[in-house]
Biopython code that builds the backbone (N, CA, C, O; Angstrom):
import numpy as np
from Bio.PDB.StructureBuilder import StructureBuilder

atoms = [
    (1, "UNK", "N", (179.379, 51.588, 163.631)),
    (1, "UNK", "CA", (180.579, 51.131, 163.001)),
    (1, "UNK", "C", (180.408, 49.670, 162.615)),
    (1, "UNK", "O", (180.942, 49.258, 161.585)),
    (2, "UNK", "N", (179.668, 48.843, 163.415)),
    (2, "UNK", "CA", (179.457, 47.474, 163.151)),
    (2, "UNK", "C", (178.704, 47.316, 161.986)),
    (2, "UNK", "O", (179.066, 46.434, 161.207)),
    (3, "UNK", "N", (177.578, 48.101, 161.670)),
    (3, "UNK", "CA", (176.712, 48.147, 160.615)),
    (3, "UNK", "C", (177.457, 48.339, 159.373)),
    (3, "UNK", "O", (177.313, 47.598, 158.401)),
    (4, "UNK", "N", (178.340, 49.446, 159.411)),
    (4, "UNK", "CA", (179.257, 49.638, 158.344)),
    (4, "UNK", "C", (180.129, 48.583, 157.939)),
    (4, "UNK", "O", (180.383, 48.363, 156.755)),
    (5, "UNK", "N", (180.604, 47.909, 158.911)),
    (5, "UNK", "CA", (181.608, 46.677, 158.728)),
    (5, "UNK", "C", (180.768, 45.622, 157.909)),
    (5, "UNK", "O", (181.226, 45.099, 156.893)),
    (6, "UNK", "N", (179.574, 45.352, 158.380)),
    (6, "UNK", "CA", (178.746, 44.256, 157.799)),
    (6, "UNK", "C", (178.468, 44.775, 156.356)),
    (6, "UNK", "O", (178.598, 43.953, 155.449)),
    (7, "UNK", "N", (178.131, 45.939, 156.070)),
    (7, "UNK", "CA", (177.839, 46.439, 154.808)),
    (7, "UNK", "C", (179.033, 46.287, 153.937)),
    (7, "UNK", "O", (178.873, 45.724, 152.854)),
    (8, "UNK", "N", (180.219, 46.722, 154.278)),
    (8, "UNK", "CA", (181.266, 46.614, 153.631)),
    (8, "UNK", "C", (181.758, 45.212, 153.231)),
    (8, "UNK", "O", (182.313, 45.013, 152.150)),
    (9, "UNK", "N", (181.548, 44.303, 154.090)),
    (9, "UNK", "CA", (181.827, 42.852, 153.903)),
    (9, "UNK", "C", (180.919, 42.383, 152.762)),
    (9, "UNK", "O", (181.338, 41.660, 151.858)),
    (10, "UNK", "N", (179.739, 42.797, 152.838)),
    (10, "UNK", "CA", (178.722, 42.368, 151.832)),
    (10, "UNK", "C", (179.174, 42.831, 150.446)),
    (10, "UNK", "O", (179.255, 42.069, 149.482)),
    (11, "UNK", "N", (179.475, 44.194, 150.416)),
    (11, "UNK", "CA", (179.956, 44.758, 149.160)),
    (11, "UNK", "C", (181.154, 44.051, 148.586)),
    (11, "UNK", "O", (181.204, 43.832, 147.375)),
    (12, "UNK", "N", (182.110, 43.689, 149.387)),
    (12, "UNK", "CA", (183.350, 42.942, 148.985)),
    (12, "UNK", "C", (182.907, 41.551, 148.400)),
    (12, "UNK", "O", (183.293, 41.148, 147.303)),
    (13, "UNK", "N", (182.092, 40.880, 149.201)),
    (13, "UNK", "CA", (181.608, 39.612, 148.626)),
    (13, "UNK", "C", (180.803, 39.706, 147.282)),
    (13, "UNK", "O", (180.853, 38.807, 146.443)),
    (14, "UNK", "N", (180.100, 40.786, 147.137)),
    (14, "UNK", "CA", (179.320, 40.865, 145.898)),
    (14, "UNK", "C", (180.307, 41.249, 144.674)),
    (14, "UNK", "O", (180.089, 40.798, 143.549)),
    (15, "UNK", "N", (181.319, 42.039, 144.924)),
    (15, "UNK", "CA", (182.278, 42.444, 143.930)),
    (15, "UNK", "C", (183.179, 41.114, 143.693)),
    (15, "UNK", "O", (183.484, 40.828, 142.535)),
    (16, "UNK", "N", (183.543, 40.421, 144.607)),
    (16, "UNK", "CA", (184.483, 39.297, 144.429)),
    (16, "UNK", "C", (183.665, 38.169, 143.696)),
    (16, "UNK", "O", (184.289, 37.345, 143.027)),
    (17, "UNK", "N", (182.406, 38.105, 143.785)),
    (17, "UNK", "CA", (181.511, 37.167, 143.137)),
    (17, "UNK", "C", (181.531, 37.556, 141.704)),
    (17, "UNK", "O", (181.257, 36.667, 140.898)),
    (18, "UNK", "N", (181.787, 38.636, 141.299)),
    (18, "UNK", "CA", (181.725, 39.151, 139.808)),
    (18, "UNK", "C", (183.071, 38.774, 139.111)),
    (18, "UNK", "O", (183.103, 38.790, 137.880)),
    (19, "UNK", "N", (184.142, 38.449, 139.798)),
    (19, "UNK", "CA", (185.429, 38.109, 139.267)),
    (19, "UNK", "C", (185.322, 36.691, 138.607)),
    (19, "UNK", "O", (184.918, 35.771, 139.318)),
    (20, "UNK", "N", (185.627, 36.465, 137.403)),
    (20, "UNK", "CA", (185.597, 35.203, 136.684)),
    (20, "UNK", "C", (186.469, 34.172, 137.370)),
    (20, "UNK", "O", (187.471, 34.504, 138.003)),
    (21, "UNK", "N", (186.088, 32.967, 137.241)),
    (21, "UNK", "CA", (186.995, 31.982, 137.870)),
    (21, "UNK", "C", (186.399, 31.230, 139.156)),
    (21, "UNK", "O", (185.369, 31.655, 139.680)),
    (22, "UNK", "N", (187.014, 30.202, 139.610)),
    (22, "UNK", "CA", (186.419, 29.447, 140.852)),
    (22, "UNK", "C", (186.766, 30.400, 141.981)),
    (22, "UNK", "O", (187.767, 31.116, 141.953)),
    (23, "UNK", "N", (185.856, 30.373, 143.016)),
    (23, "UNK", "CA", (186.118, 30.915, 144.321)),
    (23, "UNK", "C", (186.996, 30.244, 145.129)),
    (23, "UNK", "O", (187.099, 29.019, 145.084)),
    (24, "UNK", "N", (187.716, 31.022, 145.958)),
    (24, "UNK", "CA", (188.836, 30.457, 146.823)),
    (24, "UNK", "C", (188.325, 30.644, 148.218)),
    (24, "UNK", "O", (187.731, 31.678, 148.523)),
    (25, "UNK", "N", (188.539, 29.672, 149.079)),
    (25, "UNK", "CA", (188.133, 29.756, 150.433)),
    (25, "UNK", "C", (189.157, 30.509, 151.154)),
    (25, "UNK", "O", (190.338, 30.362, 150.840)),
    (26, "UNK", "N", (188.794, 31.338, 152.137)),
    (26, "UNK", "CA", (189.839, 31.965, 152.938)),
    (26, "UNK", "C", (190.408, 31.008, 153.885)),
    (26, "UNK", "O", (189.801, 29.991, 154.221)),
    (27, "UNK", "N", (191.556, 31.319, 154.316)),
    (27, "UNK", "CA", (192.326, 30.525, 155.196)),
    (27, "UNK", "C", (191.688, 30.720, 156.628)),
    (27, "UNK", "O", (190.927, 31.655, 156.882)),
    (28, "UNK", "N", (192.075, 29.728, 157.566)),
    (28, "UNK", "CA", (191.513, 29.828, 158.912)),
    (28, "UNK", "C", (192.115, 31.036, 159.659)),
    (28, "UNK", "O", (191.480, 31.600, 160.551)),
    (29, "UNK", "N", (193.283, 31.404, 159.303)),
    (29, "UNK", "CA", (193.950, 32.500, 159.861)),
    (29, "UNK", "C", (193.358, 33.924, 159.507)),
    (29, "UNK", "O", (193.327, 34.863, 160.303)),
    (30, "UNK", "N", (192.927, 33.954, 158.297)),
    (30, "UNK", "CA", (192.198, 35.229, 157.715)),
    (30, "UNK", "C", (190.883, 35.328, 158.363)),
    (30, "UNK", "O", (190.546, 36.413, 158.837)),
    (31, "UNK", "N", (189.996, 34.166, 158.442)),
    (31, "UNK", "CA", (188.789, 34.191, 159.121)),
    (31, "UNK", "C", (188.883, 34.560, 160.606)),
    (31, "UNK", "O", (188.095, 35.341, 161.140)),
    (32, "UNK", "N", (189.837, 33.986, 161.205)),
    (32, "UNK", "CA", (190.029, 34.264, 162.613)),
    (32, "UNK", "C", (190.380, 35.747, 162.893)),
    (32, "UNK", "O", (189.893, 36.351, 163.849)),
    (33, "UNK", "N", (191.233, 36.296, 162.031)),
    (33, "UNK", "CA", (191.676, 37.686, 162.161)),
    (33, "UNK", "C", (190.366, 38.621, 161.959)),
    (33, "UNK", "O", (190.099, 39.560, 162.709)),
    (34, "UNK", "N", (189.624, 38.252, 160.895)),
    (34, "UNK", "CA", (188.413, 39.092, 160.647)),
    (34, "UNK", "C", (187.399, 39.028, 161.795)),
    (34, "UNK", "O", (186.798, 40.046, 162.135)),
    (35, "UNK", "N", (187.190, 37.793, 162.425)),
    (35, "UNK", "CA", (186.350, 37.674, 163.496)),
    (35, "UNK", "C", (186.825, 38.510, 164.824)),
    (35, "UNK", "O", (186.056, 39.147, 165.544)),
    (36, "UNK", "N", (188.234, 38.386, 165.009)),
    (36, "UNK", "CA", (188.771, 39.127, 165.990)),
    (36, "UNK", "C", (188.549, 40.653, 165.885)),
    (36, "UNK", "O", (188.198, 41.310, 166.866)),
    (37, "UNK", "N", (188.767, 41.214, 164.634)),
    (37, "UNK", "CA", (188.560, 42.529, 164.300)),
    (37, "UNK", "C", (187.101, 43.072, 164.622)),
    (37, "UNK", "O", (186.849, 44.095, 165.258)),
    (38, "UNK", "N", (186.269, 42.264, 164.108)),
    (38, "UNK", "CA", (184.821, 42.589, 164.360)),
    (38, "UNK", "C", (184.527, 42.686, 165.846)),
    (38, "UNK", "O", (183.865, 43.641, 166.251)),
    (39, "UNK", "N", (184.996, 41.716, 166.726)),
    (39, "UNK", "CA", (184.751, 41.714, 168.075)),
    (39, "UNK", "C", (185.296, 42.954, 168.742)),
    (39, "UNK", "O", (184.704, 43.484, 169.682)),
    (40, "UNK", "N", (186.470, 43.426, 168.227)),
    (40, "UNK", "CA", (187.062, 44.716, 168.713)),
    (40, "UNK", "C", (186.141, 45.920, 168.430)),
    (40, "UNK", "O", (185.967, 46.812, 169.261)),
    (41, "UNK", "N", (185.570, 45.900, 167.229)),
    (41, "UNK", "CA", (184.715, 46.948, 166.896)),
    (41, "UNK", "C", (183.602, 47.175, 167.889)),
    (41, "UNK", "O", (183.207, 48.305, 168.177)),
    (42, "UNK", "N", (183.109, 46.059, 168.405)),
    (42, "UNK", "CA", (181.930, 46.084, 169.269)),
    (42, "UNK", "C", (182.365, 46.410, 170.729)),
    (42, "UNK", "O", (181.647, 47.044, 171.503)),
    (43, "UNK", "N", (183.591, 45.929, 171.042)),
    (43, "UNK", "CA", (184.066, 45.989, 172.502)),
    (43, "UNK", "C", (184.695, 47.341, 172.706)),
    (43, "UNK", "O", (184.538, 47.952, 173.763)),
    (44, "UNK", "N", (185.384, 47.801, 171.735)),
    (44, "UNK", "CA", (186.286, 48.942, 171.883)),
    (44, "UNK", "C", (185.905, 50.086, 170.991)),
    (44, "UNK", "O", (186.160, 50.093, 169.786)),
    (45, "UNK", "N", (185.289, 51.045, 171.621)),
    (45, "UNK", "CA", (184.851, 52.270, 170.715)),
    (45, "UNK", "C", (186.097, 52.972, 170.133)),
    (45, "UNK", "O", (186.064, 53.411, 168.984)),
    (46, "UNK", "N", (187.209, 53.085, 170.917)),
    (46, "UNK", "CA", (188.358, 53.779, 170.364)),
    (46, "UNK", "C", (188.892, 53.014, 169.154)),
    (46, "UNK", "O", (189.439, 53.668, 168.266)),
    (47, "UNK", "N", (188.782, 51.686, 169.039)),
    (47, "UNK", "CA", (189.197, 50.896, 167.909)),
    (47, "UNK", "C", (188.389, 51.302, 166.785)),
    (47, "UNK", "O", (188.920, 51.315, 165.675)),
    (48, "UNK", "N", (187.176, 51.636, 166.914)),
    (48, "UNK", "CA", (186.361, 52.055, 165.685)),
    (48, "UNK", "C", (186.851, 53.378, 165.212)),
    (48, "UNK", "O", (186.917, 53.586, 164.000)),
    (49, "UNK", "N", (187.194, 54.272, 166.056)),
    (49, "UNK", "CA", (187.759, 55.616, 165.739)),
    (49, "UNK", "C", (189.213, 55.360, 164.968)),
    (49, "UNK", "O", (189.476, 55.959, 163.925)),
    (50, "UNK", "N", (189.969, 54.581, 165.473)),
    (50, "UNK", "CA", (191.289, 54.249, 164.816)),
    (50, "UNK", "C", (191.078, 53.671, 163.490)),
    (50, "UNK", "O", (191.835, 53.959, 162.564)),
    (51, "UNK", "N", (189.950, 52.758, 163.326)),
    (51, "UNK", "CA", (189.752, 52.126, 162.087)),
    (51, "UNK", "C", (189.272, 53.107, 161.049)),
    (51, "UNK", "O", (189.577, 53.003, 159.861)),
    (52, "UNK", "N", (188.455, 54.130, 161.572)),
    (52, "UNK", "CA", (187.822, 55.147, 160.671)),
    (52, "UNK", "C", (189.080, 56.093, 160.191)),
    (52, "UNK", "O", (189.272, 56.426, 159.021)),
    (53, "UNK", "N", (189.926, 56.474, 161.346)),
    (53, "UNK", "CA", (190.968, 57.430, 160.854)),
    (53, "UNK", "C", (191.946, 56.919, 159.869)),
    (53, "UNK", "O", (192.487, 57.652, 159.041)),
    (54, "UNK", "N", (192.194, 55.471, 159.987)),
    (54, "UNK", "CA", (192.957, 54.766, 158.955)),
    (54, "UNK", "C", (192.380, 54.847, 157.580)),
    (54, "UNK", "O", (193.085, 55.188, 156.631)),
    (55, "UNK", "N", (191.129, 54.545, 157.448)),
    (55, "UNK", "CA", (190.453, 54.579, 156.298)),
    (55, "UNK", "C", (190.450, 56.061, 155.620)),
    (55, "UNK", "O", (190.550, 56.211, 154.402)),
    (56, "UNK", "N", (190.336, 57.031, 156.449)),
    (56, "UNK", "CA", (190.508, 58.521, 155.998)),
    (56, "UNK", "C", (191.904, 58.690, 155.456)),
    (56, "UNK", "O", (192.077, 59.281, 154.390)),
    (57, "UNK", "N", (192.924, 58.184, 156.164)),
    (57, "UNK", "CA", (194.284, 58.381, 155.724)),
    (57, "UNK", "C", (194.492, 57.662, 154.363)),
    (57, "UNK", "O", (195.151, 58.185, 153.464)),
    (58, "UNK", "N", (193.905, 56.442, 154.244)),
    (58, "UNK", "CA", (194.142, 55.833, 152.894)),
    (58, "UNK", "C", (193.344, 56.546, 151.821)),
    (58, "UNK", "O", (193.838, 56.601, 150.695)),
    (59, "UNK", "N", (192.235, 57.064, 152.037)),
    (59, "UNK", "CA", (191.469, 57.748, 151.070)),
    (59, "UNK", "C", (192.152, 59.068, 150.773)),
    (59, "UNK", "O", (192.089, 59.454, 149.605)),
    (60, "UNK", "N", (192.759, 59.777, 151.608)),
    (60, "UNK", "CA", (193.491, 61.031, 151.438)),
    (60, "UNK", "C", (194.732, 60.687, 150.498)),
    (60, "UNK", "O", (195.003, 61.327, 149.482)),
    (61, "UNK", "N", (195.439, 59.605, 150.964)),
    (61, "UNK", "CA", (196.647, 59.151, 150.144)),
    (61, "UNK", "C", (196.325, 58.754, 148.839)),
    (61, "UNK", "O", (197.122, 59.042, 147.947)),
    (62, "UNK", "N", (195.166, 58.067, 148.535)),
    (62, "UNK", "CA", (194.895, 57.564, 147.267)),
    (62, "UNK", "C", (194.401, 58.665, 146.336)),
    (62, "UNK", "O", (194.596, 58.635, 145.121)),
    (63, "UNK", "N", (193.731, 59.668, 146.991)),
    (63, "UNK", "CA", (193.276, 60.791, 146.216)),
    (63, "UNK", "C", (194.301, 61.921, 145.742)),
    (63, "UNK", "O", (194.126, 62.689, 144.796)),
    (64, "UNK", "N", (195.356, 61.867, 146.553)),
    (64, "UNK", "CA", (196.394, 62.867, 146.344)),
    (64, "UNK", "C", (195.994, 64.279, 146.789)),
    (64, "UNK", "O", (196.611, 65.276, 146.413)),
    (65, "UNK", "N", (194.875, 64.321, 147.650)),
    (65, "UNK", "CA", (194.349, 65.647, 148.122)),
    (65, "UNK", "C", (195.336, 65.980, 149.212)),
    (65, "UNK", "O", (195.760, 65.120, 149.985)),
    (66, "UNK", "N", (195.732, 67.388, 149.263)),
    (66, "UNK", "CA", (196.677, 67.853, 150.161)),
    (66, "UNK", "C", (196.267, 67.951, 151.565)),
    (66, "UNK", "O", (197.111, 67.838, 152.454)),
    (67, "UNK", "N", (194.966, 68.163, 151.839)),
    (67, "UNK", "CA", (194.322, 68.369, 153.124)),
    (67, "UNK", "C", (193.132, 67.481, 153.285)),
    (67, "UNK", "O", (192.436, 67.104, 152.342)),
    (68, "UNK", "N", (192.922, 67.142, 154.659)),
    (68, "UNK", "CA", (191.620, 66.485, 154.926)),
    (68, "UNK", "C", (190.489, 67.348, 155.159)),
    (68, "UNK", "O", (190.675, 68.546, 154.943)),
    (69, "UNK", "N", (189.428, 67.000, 155.533)),
    (69, "UNK", "CA", (188.172, 67.860, 155.575)),
    (69, "UNK", "C", (188.348, 68.600, 156.981)),
    (69, "UNK", "O", (187.541, 69.478, 157.285)),
    (70, "UNK", "N", (189.334, 68.276, 157.794)),
    (70, "UNK", "CA", (189.584, 68.994, 159.094)),
    (70, "UNK", "C", (190.725, 69.945, 158.870)),
    (70, "UNK", "O", (191.053, 70.714, 159.773)),
    (71, "UNK", "N", (191.332, 69.933, 157.740)),
    (71, "UNK", "CA", (192.343, 70.944, 157.514)),
    (71, "UNK", "C", (193.668, 70.283, 157.704)),
    (71, "UNK", "O", (194.637, 70.939, 157.321)),
    (72, "UNK", "N", (193.879, 69.176, 158.192)),
    (72, "UNK", "CA", (195.166, 68.558, 158.482)),
    (72, "UNK", "C", (195.822, 68.257, 157.165)),
    (72, "UNK", "O", (195.265, 67.687, 156.227)),
    (73, "UNK", "N", (197.115, 68.716, 157.188)),
    (73, "UNK", "CA", (197.935, 68.365, 155.932)),
    (73, "UNK", "C", (198.105, 66.836, 155.823)),
    (73, "UNK", "O", (198.401, 66.155, 156.805)),
    (74, "UNK", "N", (197.924, 66.365, 154.698)),
    (74, "UNK", "CA", (197.946, 64.907, 154.407)),
    (74, "UNK", "C", (199.341, 64.513, 154.729)),
    (74, "UNK", "O", (199.494, 63.394, 155.219)),
    (75, "UNK", "N", (200.441, 65.307, 154.516)),
    (75, "UNK", "CA", (201.903, 64.871, 154.853)),
    (75, "UNK", "C", (202.043, 64.766, 156.445)),
    (75, "UNK", "O", (203.022, 64.162, 156.884)),
    (76, "UNK", "N", (201.182, 65.284, 157.266)),
    (76, "UNK", "CA", (201.337, 65.099, 158.596)),
    (76, "UNK", "C", (200.776, 63.765, 159.111)),
    (76, "UNK", "O", (201.046, 63.339, 160.234)),
    (77, "UNK", "N", (199.946, 63.097, 158.198)),
    (77, "UNK", "CA", (199.221, 61.853, 158.618)),
    (77, "UNK", "C", (200.267, 60.709, 158.656)),
    (77, "UNK", "O", (201.239, 60.742, 157.901)),
    (78, "UNK", "N", (200.086, 59.798, 159.448)),
    (78, "UNK", "CA", (200.936, 58.623, 159.630)),
    (78, "UNK", "C", (200.769, 57.645, 158.445)),
    (78, "UNK", "O", (199.648, 57.213, 158.176)),
    (79, "UNK", "N", (201.859, 57.285, 157.728)),
    (79, "UNK", "CA", (201.658, 56.212, 156.731)),
    (79, "UNK", "C", (201.156, 54.862, 157.239)),
    (79, "UNK", "O", (201.500, 54.424, 158.337)),
    (80, "UNK", "N", (200.377, 54.251, 156.454)),
    (80, "UNK", "CA", (199.849, 52.854, 156.807)),
    (80, "UNK", "C", (200.829, 51.761, 156.447)),
    (80, "UNK", "O", (201.562, 51.846, 155.462)),
    (81, "UNK", "N", (200.820, 50.734, 157.273)),
    (81, "UNK", "CA", (201.649, 49.571, 156.960)),
    (81, "UNK", "C", (201.061, 48.684, 156.113)),
    (81, "UNK", "O", (201.660, 47.664, 155.773)),
]
sb = StructureBuilder()
sb.init_structure("model")
sb.init_model(0)
sb.init_chain("A")
sb.init_seg("    ")
for serial, (resi, resn, name, xyz) in enumerate(atoms, 1):
    if name == "N":
        sb.init_residue(resn, " ", resi, " ")
    sb.init_atom(name, np.array(xyz, "f"), 0.0, 1.0, " ", f" {name:<3s}", serial, name[0])
structure = sb.get_structure()
């Protein structure tokens, strides 16, 4: 999960670099939250599962697919905040 997180961060940085205009620095609060989330990925395996499940729910919601790969109805999944 940590490798995926590092890869995803690199992808986001590359895509952000393609946006025209000046770069903006992240606030200290955002950087701190990112660091805390990364530490939780390493420390808590259950957090990695929750993170993955949330990503799947977002994917299902965005695609409009009625079921997940496990057959769970998308309508039974909890909405994301």
